[in-house]
N, C-alpha and C positions, 0 to 999 in steps of 0.2 A: 228838167229832163229826170227821171224818175232814178231815187241809189238802185243799187241792185242788191241789198239787201230783201228789197221789198220779198214780201211770202204770204199764200193770203192768208185771207182767217178763215178761224175754225170754222162760223159759219158758210165760207163759202167749198171748203171740201165736203162742206152736206149737203154742201146743197150740187158740188159734186156726184157726193154719191149715192145720189138722191137719184139724178139727172139716170147714174151708171144703172139700177139699177131701175127702174123707169124702163125703160132700155133694153134691156137683159138678148132680145129674142135677136138688135141691131148693136152687139160693136159699135160699130164706127157711128154713130150715131150717138150713144154716151158719149163718144171723148168731144165730140163738135159740140156738144150741152156743155159737159169737162172745158174746156173751149173758149166755150163763146162766156163763159160765166166768167172767164177769168179777163177779156177782152180786154179792156177799159184797162189794166194794166202791163198787157204785153208792146212787147216791142222786139220785132216788128210784127203787126197788128194779124196779118195772112201767112196761110202756106204754110209750109214744115215747119219752118220757123220759129212759129210761132206759140207751135204747140211744143220744142223742144225748152223750149224758153221756159214756158204755163210747168214743163219736167222737170225743167233743175230749179225752180223757187217753189216748187212744192215738196222735190225731194231736199230741200235745207231743212225742214222742219219734220221729223225722222216720224216723232209716234203717229204726226196724226195722220203721215206719205204713206204708214206702213198700213195703215187702214184699209188708206182708201187704195192701193197698191191688191190688200186683197179681193176688198170689192172690185176690184177688175180685173181681179183673177179669176173671180167666181163667173163671170162673164162669158168667158171663154171655155 
């Protein structure tokens, strides 16, 4: 069982941001790529709960999370 203190690595965050930039015309696709990048660490691995779980874990790392959120906001 995984611990609750898991946080994505810096590489995983950059991978997610890269996916978001690549899919700027399709924000939903960018979100799916971000979810896929961390899928191995998610519980549950599918559905809206997976996205919420990843988001809560990403938000545990404020500096990297702010960079990611800024990238995602630029897509809108």
